[in-house]
N, CA and C atoms as an extended XYZ file, in Angstrom:
375
Properties=species:S:1:pos:R:3:atomname:S:1:resname:S:1:resid:I:1 pbc="F F F"
N         4.043       -7.733       -2.075 N   UNK     1
C         4.125       -9.132       -2.405 CA  UNK     1
C         2.747       -9.760       -2.309 C   UNK     1
N         2.419      -10.549       -3.305 N   UNK     2
C         1.165      -11.271       -3.284 CA  UNK     2
C        -0.054      -10.427       -3.564 C   UNK     2
N         0.129       -9.189       -4.032 N   UNK     3
C        -1.019       -8.305       -4.252 CA  UNK     3
C        -1.115       -7.806       -5.696 C   UNK     3
N        -0.430       -8.499       -6.611 N   UNK     4
C        -0.522       -8.182       -8.038 CA  UNK     4
C        -0.171       -6.730       -8.339 C   UNK     4
N         0.968       -6.310       -7.890 N   UNK     5
C         1.393       -4.925       -8.094 CA  UNK     5
C         1.820       -4.684       -9.536 C   UNK     5
N         1.365       -3.563      -10.065 N   UNK     6
C         1.801       -3.092      -11.373 CA  UNK     6
C         2.345       -1.685      -11.194 C   UNK     6
N         3.582       -1.489      -11.633 N   UNK     7
C         4.231       -0.176      -11.553 CA  UNK     7
C         4.456        0.352      -12.960 C   UNK     7
N         4.130        1.617      -13.152 N   UNK     8
C         4.428        2.300      -14.411 CA  UNK     8
C         5.377        3.444      -14.084 C   UNK     8
N         6.490        3.491      -14.799 N   UNK     9
C         7.469        4.560      -14.618 CA  UNK     9
C         7.254        5.565      -15.741 C   UNK     9
N         6.973        6.807      -15.357 N   UNK    10
C         6.683        7.842      -16.351 CA  UNK    10
C         7.598        9.049      -16.136 C   UNK    10
N         7.687        9.869      -17.165 N   UNK    11
C         8.482       11.102      -17.100 CA  UNK    11
C         9.907       10.850      -16.630 C   UNK    11
N        10.518        9.795      -17.167 N   UNK    12
C        11.874        9.416      -16.746 CA  UNK    12
C        12.929       10.304      -17.416 C   UNK    12
N        13.912       10.678      -16.611 N   UNK    13
C        15.041       11.481      -17.090 CA  UNK    13
C        16.303       10.935      -16.446 C   UNK    13
N        17.318       10.727      -17.277 N   UNK    14
C        18.580       10.249      -16.720 CA  UNK    14
C        19.526       11.426      -16.506 C   UNK    14
N        20.327       11.290      -15.469 N   UNK    15
C        21.296       12.330      -15.101 CA  UNK    15
C        22.496       11.627      -14.477 C   UNK    15
N        23.554       11.486      -15.262 N   UNK    16
C        24.726       10.769      -14.761 CA  UNK    16
C        24.369        9.320      -14.470 C   UNK    16
N        24.615        8.885      -13.236 N   UNK    17
C        24.307        7.509      -12.855 CA  UNK    17
C        22.930        7.370      -12.194 C   UNK    17
N        22.082        8.395      -12.356 N   UNK    18
C        20.753        8.386      -11.734 CA  UNK    18
C        19.646        8.478      -12.779 C   UNK    18
N        18.518        7.918      -12.433 N   UNK    19
C        17.306        8.063      -13.233 CA  UNK    19
C        16.227        8.600      -12.307 C   UNK    19
N        15.596        9.705      -12.721 N   UNK    20
C        14.524       10.337      -11.953 CA  UNK    20
C        13.223       10.147      -12.729 C   UNK    20
N        12.166        9.790      -12.027 N   UNK    21
C        10.882        9.611      -12.700 CA  UNK    21
C         9.747        9.651      -11.673 C   UNK    21
N         8.554        9.425      -12.169 N   UNK    22
C         7.379        9.274      -11.314 CA  UNK    22
C         6.910        7.832      -11.440 C   UNK    22
N         6.182        7.373      -10.445 N   UNK    23
C         5.649        6.013      -10.464 CA  UNK    23
C         4.136        6.080      -10.326 C   UNK    23
N         3.454        5.256      -11.099 N   UNK    24
C         2.021        5.012      -10.924 CA  UNK    24
C         1.897        3.565      -10.471 C   UNK    24
N         1.293        3.353       -9.313 N   UNK    25
C         1.194        2.016       -8.742 CA  UNK    25
C        -0.264        1.591       -8.645 C   UNK    25
N        -0.517        0.367       -9.060 N   UNK    26
C        -1.817       -0.267       -8.875 CA  UNK    26
C        -1.563       -1.615       -8.217 C   UNK    26
N        -2.392       -1.964       -7.237 N   UNK    27
C        -2.332       -3.312       -6.678 CA  UNK    27
C        -3.626       -3.608       -5.938 C   UNK    27
N        -3.799       -4.872       -5.594 N   UNK    28
C        -5.037       -5.324       -4.963 CA  UNK    28
C        -5.261       -4.686       -3.595 C   UNK    28
N        -4.196       -4.475       -2.834 N   UNK    29
C        -4.346       -3.898       -1.498 CA  UNK    29
C        -4.817       -2.448       -1.582 C   UNK    29
N        -4.214       -1.662       -2.476 N   UNK    30
C        -4.664       -0.285       -2.670 CA  UNK    30
C        -6.112       -0.249       -3.139 C   UNK    30
N        -6.440       -1.107       -4.088 N   UNK    31
C        -7.804       -1.168       -4.603 CA  UNK    31
C        -8.800       -1.495       -3.486 C   UNK    31
N        -8.414       -2.401       -2.591 N   UNK    32
C        -9.306       -2.815       -1.503 CA  UNK    32
C        -9.622       -1.675       -0.535 C   UNK    32
N        -8.740       -0.667       -0.446 N   UNK    33
C        -9.030        0.468        0.434 CA  UNK    33
C        -9.558        1.672       -0.335 C   UNK    33
N        -9.753        1.498       -1.651 N   UNK    34
C       -10.385        2.558       -2.423 CA  UNK    34
C        -9.469        3.420       -3.265 C   UNK    34
N        -8.246        2.968       -3.496 N   UNK    35
C        -7.311        3.726       -4.339 CA  UNK    35
C        -7.069        2.930       -5.616 C   UNK    35
N        -7.528        3.459       -6.742 N   UNK    36
C        -7.334        2.729       -7.994 CA  UNK    36
C        -5.904        2.847       -8.506 C   UNK    36
N        -5.275        3.995       -8.239 N   UNK    37
C        -3.895        4.201       -8.680 CA  UNK    37
C        -3.224        5.197       -7.745 C   UNK    37
N        -2.046        4.842       -7.288 N   UNK    38
C        -1.278        5.709       -6.399 CA  UNK    38
C        -0.147        6.330       -7.206 C   UNK    38
N        -0.090        7.656       -7.207 N   UNK    39
C         0.962        8.363       -7.941 CA  UNK    39
C         2.024        8.843       -6.960 C   UNK    39
N         3.241        8.386       -7.165 N   UNK    40
C         4.372        8.845       -6.365 CA  UNK    40
C         4.840       10.176       -6.929 C   UNK    40
N         5.168       11.108       -6.068 N   UNK    41
C         5.614       12.428       -6.503 CA  UNK    41
C         6.910       12.318       -7.299 C   UNK    41
N         7.811       11.461       -6.856 N   UNK    42
C         9.057       11.234       -7.584 CA  UNK    42
C         9.701        9.953       -7.093 C   UNK    42
N        10.615        9.450       -7.893 N   UNK    43
C        11.484        8.377       -7.441 CA  UNK    43
C        12.833        8.553       -8.133 C   UNK    43
N        13.860        8.043       -7.497 N   UNK    44
C        15.215        8.132       -8.042 CA  UNK    44
C        15.903        6.787       -7.884 C   UNK    44
N        16.464        6.314       -8.978 N   UNK    45
C        17.312        5.133       -8.978 CA  UNK    45
C        18.747        5.604       -9.172 C   UNK    45
N        19.657        5.075       -8.376 N   UNK    46
C        21.078        5.348       -8.566 CA  UNK    46
C        21.728        4.019       -8.948 C   UNK    46
N        22.482        4.043      -10.051 N   UNK    47
C        23.103        2.837      -10.583 CA  UNK    47
C        24.615        2.871      -10.415 C   UNK    47
N        25.199        1.687      -10.281 N   UNK    48
C        26.647        1.526      -10.290 CA  UNK    48
C        26.944        0.192      -10.956 C   UNK    48
N        27.752        0.234      -11.982 N   UNK    49
C        28.099       -0.971      -12.746 CA  UNK    49
C        26.858       -1.709      -13.246 C   UNK    49
N        25.856       -0.944      -13.648 N   UNK    50
C        24.646       -1.533      -14.211 CA  UNK    50
C        23.658       -2.074      -13.192 C   UNK    50
N        23.951       -1.962      -11.916 N   UNK    51
C        23.072       -2.464      -10.858 CA  UNK    51
C        22.506       -1.304      -10.052 C   UNK    51
N        21.298       -1.491       -9.552 N   UNK    52
C        20.674       -0.469       -8.709 CA  UNK    52
C        21.391       -0.446       -7.361 C   UNK    52
N        21.923        0.712       -7.015 N   UNK    53
C        22.596        0.886       -5.729 CA  UNK    53
C        21.649        1.441       -4.672 C   UNK    53
N        20.735        2.316       -5.113 N   UNK    54
C        19.762        2.858       -4.165 CA  UNK    54
C        18.501        3.255       -4.919 C   UNK    54
N        17.451        3.319       -4.167 N   UNK    55
C        16.142        3.679       -4.705 CA  UNK    55
C        15.442        4.508       -3.646 C   UNK    55
N        14.927        5.653       -4.029 N   UNK    56
C        14.112        6.461       -3.119 CA  UNK    56
C        12.834        6.856       -3.851 C   UNK    56
N        11.767        6.970       -3.109 N   UNK    57
C        10.486        7.366       -3.697 CA  UNK    57
C         9.702        8.132       -2.650 C   UNK    57
N         8.830        9.019       -3.124 N   UNK    58
C         8.029        9.831       -2.205 CA  UNK    58
C         6.579        9.798       -2.645 C   UNK    58
N         5.729        9.429       -1.686 N   UNK    59
C         4.282        9.465       -1.889 CA  UNK    59
C         3.798       10.817       -1.393 C   UNK    59
N         2.944       11.503       -2.140 N   UNK    60
C         2.429       12.792       -1.666 CA  UNK    60
C         1.789       12.661       -0.279 C   UNK    60
N         1.956       13.687        0.542 N   UNK    61
C         1.469       13.665        1.926 CA  UNK    61
C        -0.022       13.379        2.003 C   UNK    61
N        -0.815       13.943        1.109 N   UNK    62
C        -2.261       13.721        1.129 CA  UNK    62
C        -2.600       12.250        0.899 C   UNK    62
N        -1.922       11.614       -0.028 N   UNK    63
C        -2.147       10.186       -0.287 CA  UNK    63
C        -1.717        9.351        0.908 C   UNK    63
N        -0.584        9.703        1.504 N   UNK    64
C        -0.104        8.963        2.669 CA  UNK    64
C        -1.072        9.097        3.838 C   UNK    64
N        -1.610       10.289        4.046 N   UNK    65
C        -2.604       10.484        5.123 CA  UNK    65
C        -3.838        9.615        4.889 C   UNK    65
N        -4.311        9.575        3.652 N   UNK    66
C        -5.483        8.769        3.318 CA  UNK    66
C        -5.221        7.289        3.608 C   UNK    66
N        -4.072        6.799        3.168 N   UNK    67
C        -3.722        5.389        3.396 CA  UNK    67
C        -3.618        5.099        4.885 C   UNK    67
N        -2.945        5.957        5.626 N   UNK    68
C        -2.785        5.754        7.067 CA  UNK    68
C        -4.128        5.797        7.786 C   UNK    68
N        -5.009        6.698        7.373 N   UNK    69
C        -6.344        6.770        7.967 CA  UNK    69
C        -7.095        5.468        7.754 C   UNK    69
N        -7.018        4.926        6.550 N   UNK    70
C        -7.699        3.659        6.257 CA  UNK    70
C        -7.133        2.529        7.103 C   UNK    70
N        -5.807        2.433        7.195 N   UNK    71
C        -5.195        1.385        8.006 CA  UNK    71
C        -5.576        1.541        9.478 C   UNK    71
N        -5.594        2.776        9.979 N   UNK    72
C        -5.947        2.996       11.386 CA  UNK    72
C        -7.393        2.618       11.668 C   UNK    72
N        -8.274        2.804       10.712 N   UNK    73
C        -9.669        2.397       10.881 CA  UNK    73
C        -9.837        0.893       10.736 C   UNK    73
N        -9.005        0.275        9.927 N   UNK    74
C        -9.050       -1.165        9.701 CA  UNK    74
C        -8.558       -1.957       10.915 C   UNK    74
N        -7.561       -1.427       11.610 N   UNK    75
C        -6.917       -2.151       12.711 CA  UNK    75
C        -7.893       -2.614       13.803 C   UNK    75
N        -8.750       -1.750       14.353 N   UNK    76
C        -9.675       -2.238       15.390 CA  UNK    76
C       -10.632       -3.312       14.847 C   UNK    76
N       -11.031       -3.154       13.587 N   UNK    77
C       -11.964       -4.106       12.989 CA  UNK    77
C       -11.334       -5.488       12.860 C   UNK    77
N       -10.116       -5.562       12.319 N   UNK    78
C        -9.476       -6.868       12.151 CA  UNK    78
C        -9.128       -7.473       13.507 C   UNK    78
N        -8.728       -6.626       14.462 N   UNK    79
C        -8.408       -7.119       15.802 CA  UNK    79
C        -9.629       -7.774       16.445 C   UNK    79
N       -10.784       -7.156       16.292 N   UNK    80
C       -12.024       -7.673       16.878 CA  UNK    80
C       -12.558       -8.885       16.122 C   UNK    80
N       -12.581       -8.805       14.792 N   UNK    81
C       -13.241       -9.835       13.988 CA  UNK    81
C       -12.344      -10.989       13.561 C   UNK    81
N       -11.051      -10.746       13.465 N   UNK    82
C       -10.108      -11.772       13.013 CA  UNK    82
C        -8.814      -11.705       13.832 C   UNK    82
N        -8.909      -11.978       15.137 N   UNK    83
C        -7.721      -11.821       15.993 CA  UNK    83
C        -6.555      -12.734       15.599 C   UNK    83
N        -6.830      -13.943       15.125 N   UNK    84
C        -5.737      -14.833       14.725 CA  UNK    84
C        -5.000      -14.292       13.502 C   UNK    84
N        -5.767      -13.803       12.534 N   UNK    85
C        -5.153      -13.223       11.338 CA  UNK    85
C        -4.359      -11.969       11.704 C   UNK    85
N        -4.927      -11.162       12.596 N   UNK    86
C        -4.220       -9.957       13.038 CA  UNK    86
C        -2.862      -10.324       13.630 C   UNK    86
N        -2.839      -11.287       14.537 N   UNK    87
C        -1.576      -11.634       15.200 CA  UNK    87
C        -0.573      -12.245       14.224 C   UNK    87
N        -1.050      -12.841       13.146 N   UNK    88
C        -0.146      -13.398       12.143 CA  UNK    88
C         0.362      -12.325       11.169 C   UNK    88
N        -0.478      -11.320       10.886 N   UNK    89
C        -0.153      -10.328        9.858 CA  UNK    89
C         0.524       -9.066       10.388 C   UNK    89
N         0.425       -8.824       11.689 N   UNK    90
C         0.942       -7.584       12.263 CA  UNK    90
C         1.895       -7.876       13.410 C   UNK    90
N         2.874       -6.986       13.577 N   UNK    91
C         3.785       -7.108       14.709 CA  UNK    91
C         3.045       -6.681       15.975 C   UNK    91
N         3.666       -6.906       17.114 N   UNK    92
C         3.049       -6.484       18.378 CA  UNK    92
C         2.917       -4.964       18.447 C   UNK    92
N         3.702       -4.240       17.637 N   UNK    93
C         3.604       -2.775       17.577 CA  UNK    93
C         2.548       -2.315       16.570 C   UNK    93
N         1.873       -3.256       15.916 N   UNK    94
C         0.821       -2.898       14.974 CA  UNK    94
C         1.292       -2.623       13.560 C   UNK    94
N         2.503       -3.025       13.217 N   UNK    95
C         3.004       -2.824       11.854 CA  UNK    95
C         2.745       -4.066       11.019 C   UNK    95
N         2.281       -3.833        9.804 N   UNK    96
C         2.000       -4.929        8.886 CA  UNK    96
C         3.299       -5.642        8.518 C   UNK    96
N         3.256       -6.966        8.510 N   UNK    97
C         4.406       -7.775        8.122 CA  UNK    97
C         4.270       -8.062        6.631 C   UNK    97
N         5.140       -7.454        5.852 N   UNK    98
C         5.069       -7.575        4.399 CA  UNK    98
C         5.693       -8.889        3.936 C   UNK    98
N         4.842       -9.818        3.533 N   UNK    99
C         5.280      -11.039        2.873 CA  UNK    99
C         4.142      -11.499        1.966 C   UNK    99
N         4.431      -12.478        1.124 N   UNK   100
C         3.455      -12.923        0.125 CA  UNK   100
C         2.153      -13.422        0.772 C   UNK   100
N         2.272      -14.240        1.800 N   UNK   101
C         1.088      -14.806        2.457 CA  UNK   101
C         0.200      -13.714        3.054 C   UNK   101
N         0.798      -12.774        3.754 N   UNK   102
C         0.023      -11.685        4.359 CA  UNK   102
C        -0.563      -10.764        3.295 C   UNK   102
N         0.196      -10.536        2.225 N   UNK   103
C        -0.309       -9.717        1.130 CA  UNK   103
C        -1.581      -10.300        0.545 C   UNK   103
N        -1.537      -11.602        0.279 N   UNK   104
C        -2.726      -12.280       -0.255 CA  UNK   104
C        -3.863      -12.298        0.761 C   UNK   104
N        -3.525      -12.542        2.026 N   UNK   105
C        -4.544      -12.702        3.055 CA  UNK   105
C        -5.239      -11.414        3.452 C   UNK   105
N        -4.523      -10.298        3.405 N   UNK   106
C        -5.110       -9.048        3.881 CA  UNK   106
C        -6.107       -8.457        2.881 C   UNK   106
N        -5.939       -8.738        1.602 N   UNK   107
C        -6.815       -8.129        0.586 CA  UNK   107
C        -8.281       -8.496        0.802 C   UNK   107
N        -8.637       -9.780        0.954 N   UNK   108
C       -10.064      -10.073        1.192 CA  UNK   108
C       -10.587       -9.485        2.496 C   UNK   108
N        -9.717       -9.390        3.503 N   UNK   109
C       -10.136       -8.792        4.772 CA  UNK   109
C       -10.381       -7.296        4.613 C   UNK   109
N        -9.512       -6.624        3.884 N   UNK   110
C        -9.720       -5.198        3.618 CA  UNK   110
C       -11.020       -4.976        2.839 C   UNK   110
N       -11.297       -5.833        1.879 N   UNK   111
C       -12.536       -5.700        1.105 CA  UNK   111
C       -13.762       -5.922        1.995 C   UNK   111
N       -13.693       -6.938        2.850 N   UNK   112
C       -14.798       -7.203        3.779 CA  UNK   112
C       -14.996       -6.023        4.722 C   UNK   112
N       -13.893       -5.495        5.257 N   UNK   113
C       -13.961       -4.332        6.143 CA  UNK   113
C       -14.599       -3.143        5.429 C   UNK   113
N       -14.180       -2.881        4.212 N   UNK   114
C       -14.705       -1.735        3.460 CA  UNK   114
C       -16.208       -1.887        3.211 C   UNK   114
N       -16.649       -3.101        2.892 N   UNK   115
C       -18.081       -3.354        2.698 CA  UNK   115
C       -18.824       -3.135        4.013 C   UNK   115
N       -18.239       -3.601        5.119 N   UNK   116
C       -18.903       -3.426        6.416 CA  UNK   116
C       -19.013       -1.945        6.775 C   UNK   116
N       -18.012       -1.159        6.402 N   UNK   117
C       -18.059        0.290        6.670 CA  UNK   117
C       -19.136        0.960        5.842 C   UNK   117
N       -19.279        0.549        4.598 N   UNK   118
C       -20.299        1.116        3.726 CA  UNK   118
C       -21.696        0.770        4.240 C   UNK   118
N       -21.884       -0.471        4.709 N   UNK   119
C       -23.180       -0.877        5.249 CA  UNK   119
C       -23.507       -0.082        6.507 C   UNK   119
N       -22.483        0.142        7.337 N   UNK   120
C       -22.682        0.914        8.571 CA  UNK   120
C       -23.100        2.339        8.252 C   UNK   120
N       -22.422        2.956        7.290 N   UNK   121
C       -22.747        4.333        6.909 CA  UNK   121
C       -24.151        4.424        6.309 C   UNK   121
N       -24.540        3.410        5.537 N   UNK   122
C       -25.853        3.418        4.905 CA  UNK   122
C       -26.982        3.056        5.853 C   UNK   122
N       -26.657        2.558        7.059 N   UNK   123
C       -27.697        2.163        7.994 CA  UNK   123
C       -28.256        3.342        8.784 C   UNK   123
N       -27.635        4.517        8.640 N   UNK   124
C       -28.138        5.696        9.333 CA  UNK   124
C       -27.476        5.973       10.664 C   UNK   124
N       -26.499        5.161       11.054 N   UNK   125
C       -25.802        5.390       12.332 CA  UNK   125
C       -24.721        6.395       12.183 C   UNK   125
């Protein structure tokens, strides 16, 4: 929410009341951590009476590890530099609260964090 998500459904095949396909996802939050497009290994929609009854999707393990690594590196930075935003955007257990306001707010912070990491790496430390 609030991150301009674009989903492309490719290689779709229907089977009974299910549709199986792959998803290509682009959004501002992924872009801010360095992922231009996230490819889901598969997704399945199950329909009943023309309505979606269930949806499952799987992100490849390598992509999930990369995303989790970025979030884990981002957490200490936002906690130190933007403690008020951290407490508003994350639960006490450190989980991101997905809503429109947080989606919009986290993108510039992720971009700032990524720039700060690049400057740190380029400084020779």
